[in-house]
C-alpha positions as CSV (number, residue, x, y, z in Angstrom):
1,M,0.0,0.0,0.0
2,S,1.3,3.5,-0.8
3,F,-0.3,5.3,2.1
4,Y,-3.4,5.5,4.3
5,C,-5.7,8.4,5.3
6,S,-7.9,7.2,8.2
7,K,-9.7,4.1,6.8
8,V,-8.8,4.7,3.2
9,G,-5.8,2.9,1.7
10,V,-4.4,4.3,-1.5
11,D,-2.4,2.0,-3.7
12,L,-0.7,4.3,-6.2
13,A,1.1,1.5,-8.1
14,N,-2.2,-0.2,-9.0
15,H,-4.2,3.1,-9.2
16,V,-6.8,2.0,-6.7
17,A,-8.2,3.4,-3.4
18,W,-9.6,1.0,-0.8
19,L,-12.6,2.9,0.8
20,P,-14.7,1.4,3.6
21,D,-17.4,0.7,0.9
22,G,-15.0,-1.1,-1.4
23,P,-12.3,-0.3,-4.0
24,I,-12.4,2.4,-6.7
25,G,-10.0,3.0,-9.5
26,L,-7.9,6.2,-9.5
27,R,-7.8,8.2,-12.6
28,P,-4.3,9.0,-14.0
29,Q,-4.2,12.6,-12.9
30,E,-5.6,11.7,-9.4
31,A,-2.8,9.2,-9.0
32,R,-0.2,11.7,-10.2
33,L,-1.3,14.4,-7.8
34,L,-1.6,11.9,-4.8
35,R,1.8,10.5,-5.6
36,L,3.3,14.0,-5.6
37,L,1.6,15.0,-2.4
38,S,2.3,11.8,-0.6
39,S,6.0,12.1,-1.4
40,A,6.2,14.8,1.2
41,P,3.4,13.9,3.7
42,G,2.3,16.7,6.0
43,R,4.4,19.2,4.0
44,L,3.3,22.0,1.7
45,I,3.8,21.3,-2.0
46,P,3.9,24.7,-3.7
47,T,1.3,25.4,-6.3
48,P,3.9,26.2,-9.0
49,Q,5.5,22.8,-8.5
50,I,2.1,21.0,-8.7
51,L,1.1,22.9,-11.8
52,S,4.4,22.2,-13.6
53,T,4.2,18.5,-12.7
54,L,0.6,18.0,-13.7
55,Y,0.1,20.6,-16.4
56,G,3.4,21.6,-17.8
57,G,2.9,23.8,-20.9
58,V,-0.7,24.6,-20.0
59,P,-1.3,28.4,-19.4
60,D,-1.3,29.1,-15.6
61,E,-4.9,30.2,-15.3
62,S,-6.2,27.2,-17.1
63,A,-3.9,24.9,-15.1
64,K,-5.2,26.4,-11.8
65,I,-8.8,25.8,-12.8
66,R,-7.9,22.2,-13.7
67,L,-6.1,21.7,-10.4
68,K,-9.0,23.1,-8.4
69,A,-11.4,20.7,-10.3
70,L,-9.0,17.8,-9.7
71,V,-8.8,18.4,-6.0
72,A,-12.6,18.6,-5.8
73,D,-12.9,15.3,-7.7
74,I,-10.5,13.6,-5.3
75,R,-12.3,14.9,-2.3
76,R,-15.7,13.8,-3.7
77,R,-14.6,10.4,-5.0
78,L,-12.5,9.3,-2.0
79,G,-14.9,10.7,0.5
80,P,-14.7,12.7,3.7
81,L,-11.9,10.7,5.3
82,V,-9.5,11.7,2.6
83,A,-11.1,15.2,2.0
84,S,-10.3,16.1,5.6
85,R,-6.7,15.2,5.1
86,L,-6.2,17.0,1.7
87,R,-5.7,20.7,2.7
88,A,-5.3,23.7,0.5
89,A,-3.1,26.6,1.7
90,R,-4.8,29.3,-0.3
91,G,-2.4,30.8,-2.8
92,L,0.5,28.7,-1.6
93,G,-0.1,25.0,-2.3
94,L,-1.5,21.7,-1.1
95,I,-0.8,19.5,1.9
96,L,-1.7,15.8,2.3
97,Y,-1.7,14.3,5.8
98,V,-1.3,10.5,5.9
99,D,-1.2,7.9,8.6
100,Q,2.5,7.2,8.9
101,A,2.1,4.3,11.4
102,D,-0.2,2.4,9.2
103,A,1.8,3.1,6.1
104,E,5.0,1.9,7.7
105,S,3.5,-1.3,9.1
106,G,1.8,-2.2,5.8
107,T,-1.3,-3.4,7.6
108,H,-4.7,-2.0,7.5
109,P,-8.2,-3.4,8.1
110,I,-9.5,-2.7,4.6
111,A,-6.4,-3.5,2.6
112,P,-6.7,-6.6,0.4
113,V,-5.0,-9.7,1.6
114,R,-2.2,-10.7,-0.8
């Protein structure tokens, strides 16, 4: 498992999130953003870095609109457990808070048995 947010396990390698209600597939841009944010958990990732990683070559205003929609989609699709952990620092960037203890142990009550 790549990381956990409360009771949601996110497997970035397989593009799937394990919600309490069952798994859902992650869209490519969702996985890219979550990979970037989870690479520095609990730390601010500046907006310019996010925009260049996800939308390099797209005009800034258009990229910002796309990013806002992407964050809203992630919050909606992954539910309130993840939404409460994906924070926006207005005008600065995004922060994702993950459960380090669960991520390090590799165990979680909803993760698939392999």
